[in-house]
ZADORO-813817 format. One record per residue (C-alpha): chain; residue number from 1; x, y, z. Coordinates in nm, 4 decimals. Layout:
BEGIN
+-------+------+----------+----------+----------+
! chain ! resi !        x !        y !        z !
+-------+------+----------+----------+----------+
!     A !  NUM !        X !        Y !        Z !
...
+-------+------+----------+----------+----------+
This chain:
BEGIN
+-------+------+----------+----------+----------+
! chain ! resi !        x !        y !        z !
+-------+------+----------+----------+----------+
!     A !    1 !   0.0000 !   0.0000 !   0.0000 !
!     A !    2 !   0.1301 !   0.3483 !  -0.0887 !
!     A !    3 !   0.1267 !   0.5849 !   0.2046 !
!     A !    4 !   0.0434 !   0.9539 !   0.1830 !
!     A !    5 !   0.3748 !   1.1506 !   0.1970 !
!     A !    6 !   0.2225 !   1.3742 !   0.4633 !
!     A !    7 !   0.1782 !   1.0751 !   0.6929 !
!     A !    8 !   0.5578 !   1.0392 !   0.7146 !
!     A !    9 !   0.5795 !   1.3794 !   0.8802 !
!     A !   10 !   0.6423 !   1.5984 !   0.5758 !
!     A !   11 !   0.4871 !   1.9441 !   0.6128 !
!     A !   12 !   0.2679 !   2.0338 !   0.3127 !
!     A !   13 !   0.3878 !   2.3431 !   0.1301 !
!     A !   14 !   0.0659 !   2.5426 !   0.1941 !
!     A !   15 !   0.0919 !   2.4680 !   0.5663 !
!     A !   16 !   0.4588 !   2.5679 !   0.5750 !
!     A !   17 !   0.3797 !   2.8919 !   0.3914 !
!     A !   18 !   0.0958 !   2.9716 !   0.6306 !
!     A !   19 !   0.3153 !   2.9069 !   0.9340 !
!     A !   20 !   0.5759 !   3.1478 !   0.7967 !
!     A !   21 !   0.3056 !   3.4114 !   0.7630 !
!     A !   22 !   0.1752 !   3.3448 !   1.1133 !
!     A !   23 !   0.5254 !   3.3998 !   1.2485 !
!     A !   24 !   0.5868 !   3.6974 !   1.0228 !
!     A !   25 !   0.6412 !   3.9326 !   1.3163 !
!     A !   26 !   0.9463 !   3.7267 !   1.4097 !
!     A !   27 !   1.0927 !   3.7750 !   1.0614 !
!     A !   28 !   1.0210 !   4.1491 !   1.0744 !
!     A !   29 !   1.1984 !   4.1757 !   1.4091 !
!     A !   30 !   1.5042 !   3.9930 !   1.2740 !
!     A !   31 !   1.5273 !   4.2292 !   0.9771 !
!     A !   32 !   1.4684 !   4.5257 !   1.2103 !
!     A !   33 !   1.7519 !   4.4165 !   1.4390 !
!     A !   34 !   1.9834 !   4.3804 !   1.1396 !
!     A !   35 !   1.8853 !   4.7265 !   1.0134 !
!     A !   36 !   1.9090 !   4.8967 !   1.3523 !
!     A !   37 !   2.2491 !   4.7422 !   1.4330 !
!     A !   38 !   2.3818 !   4.8231 !   1.0861 !
!     A !   39 !   2.4886 !   4.4643 !   1.0267 !
!     A !   40 !   2.4798 !   4.5017 !   0.6478 !
!     A !   41 !   2.7253 !   4.7904 !   0.6644 !
!     A !   42 !   2.9564 !   4.5829 !   0.8858 !
!     A !   43 !   2.9396 !   4.2995 !   0.6311 !
!     A !   44 !   2.9705 !   4.5051 !   0.3127 !
!     A !   45 !   3.3337 !   4.4032 !   0.2511 !
!     A !   46 !   3.2789 !   4.0289 !   0.2935 !
!     A !   47 !   3.2570 !   3.7598 !   0.5581 !
!     A !   48 !   3.2969 !   3.8552 !   0.9237 !
!     A !   49 !   3.3165 !   3.6328 !   1.2322 !
!     A !   50 !   3.0360 !   3.6538 !   1.4847 !
!     A !   51 !   3.2666 !   3.7768 !   1.7599 !
!     A !   52 !   3.3878 !   4.0665 !   1.5451 !
!     A !   53 !   3.0335 !   4.1560 !   1.4392 !
!     A !   54 !   2.9169 !   4.1518 !   1.7999 !
!     A !   55 !   3.2048 !   4.3720 !   1.9139 !
!     A !   56 !   3.1363 !   4.6251 !   1.6372 !
!     A !   57 !   2.7614 !   4.6252 !   1.7061 !
!     A !   58 !   2.7990 !   4.6344 !   2.0844 !
!     A !   59 !   2.5984 !   4.3175 !   2.1568 !
!     A !   60 !   2.6592 !   3.9719 !   2.3018 !
!     A !   61 !   2.8229 !   3.7328 !   2.0532 !
!     A !   62 !   2.6402 !   3.4162 !   2.1603 !
!     A !   63 !   2.3021 !   3.5873 !   2.1374 !
!     A !   64 !   2.3872 !   3.7589 !   1.8105 !
!     A !   65 !   2.4838 !   3.4246 !   1.6540 !
!     A !   66 !   2.1254 !   3.3022 !   1.7041 !
!     A !   67 !   1.9866 !   3.6116 !   1.5345 !
!     A !   68 !   2.2361 !   3.5749 !   1.2489 !
!     A !   69 !   2.1188 !   3.2189 !   1.1882 !
!     A !   70 !   1.7632 !   3.3442 !   1.1869 !
!     A !   71 !   1.8641 !   3.5868 !   0.9135 !
!     A !   72 !   2.0273 !   3.2982 !   0.7264 !
!     A !   73 !   1.6936 !   3.1121 !   0.7376 !
!     A !   74 !   1.5276 !   3.4175 !   0.5796 !
!     A !   75 !   1.7857 !   3.4383 !   0.3013 !
!     A !   76 !   1.9337 !   3.7674 !   0.4234 !
!     A !   77 !   2.2708 !   3.6178 !   0.5226 !
!     A !   78 !   2.4898 !   3.3195 !   0.4380 !
!     A !   79 !   2.6861 !   3.1226 !   0.6974 !
!     A !   80 !   3.0268 !   2.9701 !   0.6251 !
!     A !   81 !   3.2665 !   2.7532 !   0.8200 !
!     A !   82 !   3.4547 !   2.9242 !   1.0980 !
!     A !   83 !   3.1454 !   3.0949 !   1.2410 !
!     A !   84 !   3.1497 !   3.3579 !   0.9675 !
!     A !   85 !   2.8578 !   3.5322 !   0.7995 !
!     A !   86 !   2.8149 !   3.7294 !   0.4777 !
!     A !   87 !   2.5410 !   3.9204 !   0.2974 !
!     A !   88 !   2.3315 !   3.7520 !   0.0316 !
!     A !   89 !   2.2041 !   3.9422 !  -0.2705 !
!     A !   90 !   1.8895 !   4.0135 !  -0.0704 !
!     A !   91 !   2.0857 !   4.1330 !   0.2309 !
!     A !   92 !   2.2751 !   4.3886 !   0.0200 !
!     A !   93 !   1.9596 !   4.6035 !   0.0194 !
!     A !   94 !   2.0026 !   4.6675 !   0.3927 !
!     A !   95 !   2.3283 !   4.8587 !   0.3311 !
!     A !   96 !   2.2671 !   5.2197 !   0.4287 !
!     A !   97 !   2.4661 !   5.3833 !   0.1477 !
!     A !   98 !   2.2656 !   5.2240 !  -0.1343 !
!     A !   99 !   2.0149 !   5.4597 !  -0.3000 !
!     A !  100 !   1.7662 !   5.1709 !  -0.2981 !
!     A !  101 !   1.8350 !   5.0750 !   0.0637 !
!     A !  102 !   1.5392 !   4.9425 !   0.2625 !
!     A !  103 !   1.7124 !   5.0077 !   0.5950 !
!     A !  104 !   1.5002 !   5.3152 !   0.6804 !
!     A !  105 !   1.1792 !   5.1331 !   0.5887 !
!     A !  106 !   1.2680 !   4.8284 !   0.7974 !
!     A !  107 !   1.3274 !   5.0479 !   1.1017 !
!     A !  108 !   1.0160 !   5.2602 !   1.0457 !
!     A !  109 !   0.7965 !   4.9545 !   0.9980 !
!     A !  110 !   0.8882 !   4.8147 !   1.3388 !
!     A !  111 !   0.9192 !   5.1344 !   1.5406 !
!     A !  112 !   0.6138 !   5.3160 !   1.4037 !
!     A !  113 !   0.3813 !   5.0884 !   1.2052 !
!     A !  114 !   0.3871 !   4.7657 !   1.4059 !
!     A !  115 !   0.2162 !   4.9132 !   1.7133 !
!     A !  116 !  -0.0783 !   4.9931 !   1.4847 !
!     A !  117 !  -0.0929 !   4.6369 !   1.3521 !
!     A !  118 !  -0.1397 !   4.5132 !   1.7081 !
!     A !  119 !  -0.4644 !   4.7149 !   1.7148 !
!     A !  120 !  -0.6010 !   4.5851 !   1.3822 !
!     A !  121 !  -0.8941 !   4.3961 !   1.5339 !
!     A !  122 !  -0.9874 !   4.7043 !   1.7355 !
!     A !  123 !  -0.9795 !   4.9117 !   1.4156 !
!     A !  124 !  -1.2028 !   4.6603 !   1.2358 !
!     A !  125 !  -1.4541 !   4.6567 !   1.5199 !
!     A !  126 !  -1.4638 !   5.0302 !   1.5906 !
!     A !  127 !  -1.3189 !   5.2123 !   1.2899 !
!     A !  128 !  -1.0736 !   5.3875 !   1.5214 !
!     A !  129 !  -0.7123 !   5.4475 !   1.4233 !
!     A !  130 !  -0.4839 !   5.1728 !   1.5482 !
!     A !  131 !  -0.1830 !   5.4036 !   1.5510 !
!     A !  132 !  -0.3689 !   5.6712 !   1.7443 !
!     A !  133 !  -0.4792 !   5.4109 !   1.9982 !
!     A !  134 !  -0.1231 !   5.2788 !   2.0292 !
!     A !  135 !   0.0414 !   5.6214 !   2.0645 !
!     A !  136 !  -0.2336 !   5.8067 !   2.2474 !
!     A !  137 !  -0.2379 !   6.0782 !   1.9803 !
!     A !  138 !  -0.2630 !   6.1134 !   1.6006 !
!     A !  139 !   0.0431 !   5.9867 !   1.4143 !
!     A !  140 !   0.1649 !   6.3255 !   1.2922 !
!     A !  141 !   0.1354 !   6.4723 !   1.6411 !
!     A !  142 !   0.3415 !   6.1780 !   1.7646 !
!     A !  143 !   0.6085 !   6.2407 !   1.5008 !
!     A !  144 !   0.6235 !   6.6064 !   1.6038 !
!     A !  145 !   0.6467 !   6.5160 !   1.9728 !
!     A !  146 !   0.9313 !   6.2714 !   1.9037 !
!     A !  147 !   1.1763 !   6.4474 !   1.6673 !
!     A !  148 !   1.4064 !   6.1457 !   1.6279 !
!     A !  149 !   1.1151 !   5.9338 !   1.5067 !
!     A !  150 !   0.9980 !   6.2230 !   1.2899 !
!     A !  151 !   1.3427 !   6.2303 !   1.1293 !
!     A !  152 !   1.3184 !   5.8562 !   1.0711 !
!     A !  153 !   0.9829 !   5.9165 !   0.9015 !
!     A !  154 !   1.1454 !   6.1722 !   0.6683 !
!     A !  155 !   1.4257 !   5.9294 !   0.5795 !
!     A !  156 !   1.1729 !   5.6557 !   0.5136 !
!     A !  157 !   0.9614 !   5.8737 !   0.2854 !
!     A !  158 !   1.2698 !   5.9792 !   0.0898 !
!     A !  159 !   1.3957 !   5.6229 !   0.0508 !
!     A !  160 !   1.0662 !   5.4754 !  -0.0647 !
!     A !  161 !   0.9903 !   5.7645 !  -0.2995 !
!     A !  162 !   1.2925 !   5.6753 !  -0.5117 !
!     A !  163 !   1.1364 !   5.3573 !  -0.6417 !
!     A !  164 !   0.8287 !   5.5478 !  -0.7625 !
!     A !  165 !   0.9753 !   5.8634 !  -0.9143 !
!     A !  166 !   1.2009 !   5.7325 !  -1.1903 !
!     A !  167 !   0.9486 !   5.4791 !  -1.3250 !
!     A !  168 !   0.6689 !   5.7381 !  -1.3241 !
!     A !  169 !   0.8781 !   5.9958 !  -1.5103 !
!     A !  170 !   0.9878 !   5.7314 !  -1.7603 !
!     A !  171 !   0.6298 !   5.6107 !  -1.8234 !
!     A !  172 !   0.4692 !   5.9471 !  -1.9026 !
!     A !  173 !   0.5636 !   6.2267 !  -2.1442 !
!     A !  174 !   0.5766 !   6.5490 !  -1.9412 !
!     A !  175 !   0.7394 !   6.7463 !  -2.2244 !
!     A !  176 !   0.4079 !   6.8803 !  -2.3595 !
!     A !  177 !   0.3402 !   7.0928 !  -2.0517 !
!     A !  178 !   0.4518 !   7.4510 !  -2.0027 !
!     A !  179 !   0.3994 !   7.4707 !  -1.6258 !
!     A !  180 !   0.3597 !   7.1815 !  -1.3830 !
!     A !  181 !   0.2279 !   7.2396 !  -1.0311 !
!     A !  182 !   0.3234 !   6.9609 !  -0.7900 !
!     A !  183 !   0.0518 !   6.9762 !  -0.5243 !
!     A !  184 !   0.1801 !   6.8430 !  -0.1938 !
!     A !  185 !   0.5196 !   6.8038 !  -0.3559 !
!     A !  186 !   0.7188 !   6.7597 !  -0.0353 !
!     A !  187 !   1.0926 !   6.7933 !  -0.0868 !
!     A !  188 !   1.0548 !   6.8542 !  -0.4613 !
!     A !  189 !   1.2204 !   6.5244 !  -0.5565 !
!     A !  190 !   0.9587 !   6.4450 !  -0.8214 !
!     A !  191 !   0.9691 !   6.7883 !  -0.9846 !
!     A !  192 !   1.3477 !   6.7782 !  -0.9888 !
!     A !  193 !   1.3317 !   6.4379 !  -1.1613 !
!     A !  194 !   1.0863 !   6.5705 !  -1.4228 !
!     A !  195 !   1.2743 !   6.8925 !  -1.4939 !
!     A !  196 !   1.6013 !   6.7057 !  -1.5325 !
!     A !  197 !   1.4375 !   6.4679 !  -1.7815 !
!     A !  198 !   1.2573 !   6.7398 !  -1.9840 !
!     A !  199 !   1.4016 !   7.0783 !  -2.0771 !
!     A !  200 !   1.0734 !   7.2523 !  -2.1618 !
!     A !  201 !   0.8446 !   7.2614 !  -1.8564 !
!     A !  202 !   0.8709 !   7.4954 !  -1.5622 !
!     A !  203 !   0.7749 !   7.3773 !  -1.2151 !
!     A !  204 !   0.5882 !   7.5118 !  -0.9138 !
!     A !  205 !   0.6106 !   7.3110 !  -0.5954 !
!     A !  206 !   0.3120 !   7.3730 !  -0.3694 !
!     A !  207 !   0.3035 !   7.2545 !  -0.0087 !
!     A !  208 !   0.2629 !   7.3813 !   0.3445 !
!     A !  209 !   0.4940 !   7.6806 !   0.4087 !
!     A !  210 !   0.7583 !   7.5020 !   0.6212 !
!     A !  211 !   0.7739 !   7.2175 !   0.3688 !
!     A !  212 !   0.7943 !   7.4587 !   0.0765 !
!     A !  213 !   1.0895 !   7.6354 !   0.2377 !
!     A !  214 !   1.2825 !   7.3090 !   0.2674 !
!     A !  215 !   1.1893 !   7.2237 !  -0.0912 !
!     A !  216 !   1.3186 !   7.5610 !  -0.2090 !
!     A !  217 !   1.6612 !   7.4706 !  -0.0728 !
!     A !  218 !   1.6501 !   7.1280 !  -0.2392 !
!     A !  219 !   1.5539 !   7.2804 !  -0.5733 !
!     A !  220 !   1.8358 !   7.5344 !  -0.5505 !
!     A !  221 !   2.0854 !   7.2608 !  -0.4632 !
!     A !  222 !   1.9728 !   7.0742 !  -0.7763 !
!     A !  223 !   2.0554 !   7.3814 !  -0.9875 !
!     A !  224 !   1.6928 !   7.4304 !  -1.0972 !
!     A !  225 !   1.5989 !   7.7527 !  -0.9196 !
!     A !  226 !   1.5661 !   7.9296 !  -1.2560 !
!     A !  227 !   1.2973 !   7.6860 !  -1.3721 !
!     A !  228 !   1.1220 !   7.5943 !  -1.0502 !
!     A !  229 !   0.9766 !   7.7847 !  -0.7567 !
!     A !  230 !   0.8338 !   7.6683 !  -0.4249 !
!     A !  231 !   0.5109 !   7.8241 !  -0.2990 !
!     A !  232 !   0.3669 !   7.7807 !   0.0479 !
!     A !  233 !  -0.0050 !   7.7242 !   0.0981 !
!     A !  234 !  -0.2763 !   7.4730 !   0.1776 !
!     A !  235 !  -0.4404 !   7.2662 !  -0.0973 !
!     A !  236 !  -0.7537 !   7.2430 !   0.1173 !
!     A !  237 !  -0.7989 !   7.6156 !   0.0524 !
!     A !  238 !  -0.6454 !   7.6958 !  -0.2890 !
!     A !  239 !  -0.3758 !   7.5966 !  -0.5398 !
!     A !  240 !  -0.1646 !   7.8141 !  -0.7739 !
!     A !  241 !  -0.3556 !   7.9215 !  -1.0855 !
!     A !  242 !  -0.2848 !   7.9129 !  -1.4579 !
!     A !  243 !  -0.0805 !   7.5938 !  -1.5034 !
!     A !  244 !  -0.1536 !   7.3290 !  -1.7641 !
!     A !  245 !  -0.0623 !   7.0324 !  -1.5422 !
!     A !  246 !  -0.1442 !   6.9656 !  -1.1770 !
!     A !  247 !   0.0458 !   6.6725 !  -1.0324 !
!     A !  248 !  -0.0557 !   6.4899 !  -0.7136 !
!     A !  249 !   0.1799 !   6.2076 !  -0.6201 !
!     A !  250 !   0.1158 !   5.9717 !  -0.3276 !
!     A !  251 !  -0.1267 !   6.2352 !  -0.1990 !
!     A !  252 !  -0.4929 !   6.1425 !  -0.2380 !
!     A !  253 !  -0.4314 !   5.7989 !  -0.0848 !
!     A !  254 !  -0.3997 !   5.9748 !   0.2490 !
!     A !  255 !  -0.7520 !   6.1182 !   0.2471 !
!     A !  256 !  -1.1172 !   6.0286 !   0.2113 !
!     A !  257 !  -1.3273 !   6.0986 !  -0.0957 !
!     A !  258 !  -1.4828 !   6.4282 !   0.0149 !
!     A !  259 !  -1.1534 !   6.5985 !   0.0920 !
!     A !  260 !  -0.9833 !   6.4472 !  -0.2149 !
!     A !  261 !  -1.2643 !   6.5592 !  -0.4461 !
!     A !  262 !  -1.2412 !   6.9114 !  -0.3040 !
!     A !  263 !  -0.8714 !   6.9318 !  -0.3902 !
!     A !  264 !  -0.9411 !   6.8004 !  -0.7398 !
!     A !  265 !  -1.2114 !   7.0664 !  -0.7882 !
!     A !  266 !  -0.9641 !   7.3361 !  -0.6879 !
!     A !  267 !  -0.7116 !   7.2015 !  -0.9388 !
!     A !  268 !  -0.9844 !   7.1909 !  -1.2062 !
!     A !  269 !  -1.0814 !   7.5530 !  -1.1374 !
!     A !  270 !  -0.7198 !   7.6738 !  -1.1341 !
!     A !  271 !  -0.5854 !   7.5113 !  -1.4499 !
!     A !  272 !  -0.6144 !   7.6252 !  -1.8100 !
!     A !  273 !  -0.9004 !   7.4684 !  -2.0074 !
!     A !  274 !  -0.6686 !   7.2356 !  -2.1999 !
!     A !  275 !  -0.4857 !   7.1251 !  -1.8867 !
!     A !  276 !  -0.4536 !   6.7888 !  -1.7154 !
!     A !  277 !  -0.4510 !   6.6541 !  -1.3629 !
!     A !  278 !  -0.2010 !   6.3726 !  -1.3105 !
!     A !  279 !  -0.2135 !   6.1368 !  -1.0146 !
!     A !  280 !   0.0725 !   5.9032 !  -0.9295 !
!     A !  281 !  -0.0987 !   5.6475 !  -0.7095 !
!     A !  282 !  -0.1450 !   5.2791 !  -0.6386 !
!     A !  283 !  -0.4421 !   5.1313 !  -0.8269 !
!     A !  284 !  -0.6024 !   4.8438 !  -0.6374 !
!     A !  285 !  -0.6854 !   4.5404 !  -0.8578 !
!     A !  286 !  -1.0457 !   4.4296 !  -0.8133 !
!     A !  287 !  -1.2824 !   4.1661 !  -0.9405 !
!     A !  288 !  -1.0148 !   3.9172 !  -1.0391 !
!     A !  289 !  -0.8130 !   4.1658 !  -1.2453 !
!     A !  290 !  -0.4692 !   4.0311 !  -1.3330 !
!     A !  291 !  -0.1909 !   4.1792 !  -1.1223 !
!     A !  292 !   0.1807 !   4.1310 !  -1.0802 !
!     A !  293 !   0.2225 !   3.9504 !  -0.7439 !
!     A !  294 !   0.4680 !   4.2034 !  -0.6019 !
!     A !  295 !   0.2662 !   4.5029 !  -0.7201 !
!     A !  296 !  -0.0496 !   4.3509 !  -0.5709 !
!     A !  297 !   0.1252 !   4.2924 !  -0.2389 !
!     A !  298 !   0.2729 !   4.6433 !  -0.2364 !
!     A !  299 !  -0.0672 !   4.7981 !  -0.3153 !
!     A !  300 !  -0.2529 !   4.6034 !  -0.0478 !
!     A !  301 !   0.0265 !   4.6753 !   0.2017 !
!     A !  302 !  -0.0078 !   5.0478 !   0.1295 !
!     A !  303 !  -0.3841 !   5.0239 !   0.1698 !
!     A !  304 !  -0.3519 !   4.8463 !   0.5050 !
!     A !  305 !  -0.1079 !   5.1098 !   0.6281 !
!     A !  306 !  -0.3795 !   5.3668 !   0.5581 !
!     A !  307 !  -0.6275 !   5.1451 !   0.7446 !
!     A !  308 !  -0.4018 !   5.1444 !   1.0503 !
!     A !  309 !  -0.4505 !   5.5197 !   1.0860 !
!     A !  310 !  -0.1474 !   5.6386 !   0.8911 !
!     A !  311 !  -0.3648 !   5.8711 !   0.6822 !
!     A !  312 !  -0.6850 !   6.0629 !   0.7483 !
!     A !  313 !  -1.0117 !   5.8671 !   0.7886 !
!     A !  314 !  -1.1149 !   5.7262 !   0.4521 !
!     A !  315 !  -0.7638 !   5.7247 !   0.3076 !
!     A !  316 !  -0.7045 !   5.4147 !   0.0981 !
!     A !  317 !  -0.5702 !   5.2676 !  -0.2230 !
!     A !  318 !  -0.8522 !   5.2995 !  -0.4770 !
!     A !  319 !  -0.9626 !   5.0780 !  -0.7633 !
!     A !  320 !  -0.9808 !   5.2110 !  -1.1193 !
!     A !  321 !  -1.3565 !   5.2568 !  -1.0860 !
!     A !  322 !  -1.3159 !   5.4382 !  -0.7555 !
!     A !  323 !  -1.0671 !   5.6733 !  -0.9199 !
!     A !  324 !  -1.3112 !   5.7299 !  -1.2051 !
!     A !  325 !  -1.5877 !   5.8253 !  -0.9605 !
!     A !  326 !  -1.3554 !   6.0438 !  -0.7536 !
!     A !  327 !  -1.2334 !   6.2324 !  -1.0589 !
!     A !  328 !  -1.5904 !   6.2897 !  -1.1760 !
!     A !  329 !  -1.6750 !   6.4314 !  -0.8330 !
!     A !  330 !  -1.3820 !   6.6681 !  -0.8855 !
!     A !  331 !  -1.5122 !   6.7883 !  -1.2240 !
!     A !  332 !  -1.2726 !   6.5718 !  -1.4232 !
!     A !  333 !  -1.2855 !   6.2757 !  -1.6602 !
!     A !  334 !  -1.0517 !   5.9802 !  -1.6425 !
!     A !  335 !  -0.8470 !   5.9867 !  -1.9635 !
!     A !  336 !  -0.6210 !   5.6913 !  -1.8978 !
!     A !  337 !  -0.4230 !   5.4856 !  -1.6489 !
!     A !  338 !  -0.0610 !   5.4369 !  -1.7519 !
!     A !  339 !   0.1243 !   5.1583 !  -1.5701 !
!     A !  340 !   0.4862 !   5.2071 !  -1.4698 !
!     A !  341 !   0.7693 !   4.9719 !  -1.3864 !
!     A !  342 !   0.6855 !   5.0361 !  -1.0188 !
!     A !  343 !   0.3650 !   4.9403 !  -0.8343 !
!     A !  344 !   0.2200 !   5.2885 !  -0.8967 !
!     A !  345 !   0.0433 !   5.4134 !  -1.2107 !
!     A !  346 !   0.0118 !   5.7554 !  -1.3713 !
!     A !  347 !  -0.3594 !   5.8433 !  -1.3810 !
!     A !  348 !  -0.4428 !   6.1174 !  -1.6312 !
!     A !  349 !  -0.7603 !   6.3254 !  -1.6045 !
!     A !  350 !  -0.8934 !   6.6099 !  -1.8167 !
!     A !  351 !  -1.1717 !   6.8665 !  -1.7588 !
!     A !  352 !  -1.5224 !   6.7302 !  -1.7855 !
+-------+------+----------+----------+----------+
């Protein structure tokens, strides 16, 4: 008689995968410890013995060895004879000097986002922000009250923006515009990327006054002060007038429909009649729509971060139909959704 392989003690692949997910917090903590201790930077030149790593990181060698082997099990490190460890290809992305480093995101996820995940059931039952419940105050108040964590937030935003900006600029032709207003443009990284890629357009970065002042310095450092200005203001009240493109990147995901539609209406009223509104956002697949597995994960992860209380109530990743309805509420018509090489898309809208 042939016996079922599972009866010999083999763990079915679906069960093994589910167990890894159930213990996912353990994996996140291992990656966090590696990021916080700077292990990837200590290993950037090759294999290092545990004792030397521990001395450099200021931790106990015997305890660190157990964490290192945990990282080996995740594929972040390799172990060799002689109690030595080295970075894998995956682990290289934890090196702090890489432009695509995930070190800031790994730290931010554990220090800021994970307390909100612990409140997920409470959020589902009450609709209340998990992060606000965990911190005793809204997230942005918490970041202000804890400057070191606020600085970590800024580093995280800068590091994760890099993987969106280049692909978005490469996917869409911005050369046809005379003036581009980047609403909520933050540091100006996106406008700088666009203006470097296209000689014709001029840029106006629009954000809250303190943010606009920091952006002005960034724009000047990029050598683009003659083509780009930074203007302080509040998009909930008004936006600069007379441009032919209004760009909102990673912006509307933070807010509910009513507030988002109001900002879109202000952009519609301010722009020239032949102008466009461009959103760079995650588009949530729905109804069995085909999706790249990583892009789908990244989009749902972004949506769940909004659910945790990271954004304002109602903030979320929207489906294509939800974007269509939102744009119509803002006096606009969806003209097209252009995918990029990143999980985000460029969503183009024109006046209705």
